[in-house]
N, C-alpha and C positions, 0 to 999 in steps of 0.2 A: 176852624172851629169844629167841634164835634157835638152831635146830638144823638141820643139813644132813640132808635125807632125799632119797635119790637125788641129783639135781642141783639141788634146790630148797632155798632158805633158808625155813624154816618158823617163823613167829612163834608163841610160846606163853607161857603164864604158869603158875606153880605156886603153890598155896596149901595150907597145912595139912600134916598128917602122918598116916601110917597106910596102910591099904589103898589102892592107887592107883585113881583114877577118872578116866577120860578123857571129856571132854565135847566133842561135835562139833555145830556149828551147822548150820542148814539152808542151802539154796541161796540165793545172793545176799545173805547176811548175813555176820557175822563173830563172833569170840569174845564180843563185847559182849552178844549176845543170850543167852548162857549164863551170864553173870556172876552174876545173882541166884541161880541154882542153885548155882554154885560157892561163893558166900558162905555159903549154908546148909549145904553139905556139908563145908566146910573144918574144921569143929570135930571131925569124926570120921574124915576121909579126907584122903589126899594127892590134891589135885584138879589136873588138867592142863586148862587152857583152851587150845584150839588154833584158830588160823586155818587152815582146810583149804587145801591148795595151790590157788592161783588166787583166793583170797579174803582180805579184810582186808590185813594187812601181810605175808602170805606171798607168795612169788614166783608169777608167772604161768607156766604151762607154755608151752612153745614150740609145742605142738600140742594140739588138743582131746583131753580124756581121756574114756574111757568108764567105766562102773560098775566094771569089773574093775580099771582103773588106779587109781581112788580107793581100792578095797579094798586093793590092793597098797601104796599109799601109807600107809594106816593100819597095815598089818601091819609095814612097815618102821619107821614112827614108834614103835610100841610097842617094837620091838627097840632102837632108838636111845636111847629114854628109859630103857631097862632097867626098865620097869614090868612086874613079874611078875604074871601073872594079873589084869590090870586089869578093873575093872568098866567097861563101855563104854556110854555113854548118848548117844544122838543124837536130834536133832530133825529131822524131815522127811528131807532128803537125808543128813543125818548118820546116820540110822538105816539108810539104804540102803548107805552106806559100810561100816557095821559088818557088815551081812549079807554083803557081798562080801569083807570082810577075813577072816571066819571060815569061809568056804566050804570 
């Protein structure tokens, strides 16, 4: 599926029902790296697998993004998904994005 965040088309997938969980992959990877975790969590949670802006099937930004830009991206994504109080799980740079989103 695709969702518009800022000016970017962001690729994502949704599995399961319940409390929302958003999984963010690390640098130079895509949502596929988080798929095994999503499969385990989907029995008890609504899991969002996301291709972070600039990776996977999501749009490339027109200019380089800094850590704060990625954090702003995630904050806006959460709003667009209408995911209330999601659990955020990130690998590597995905964790850095989360830190910058909740600052």
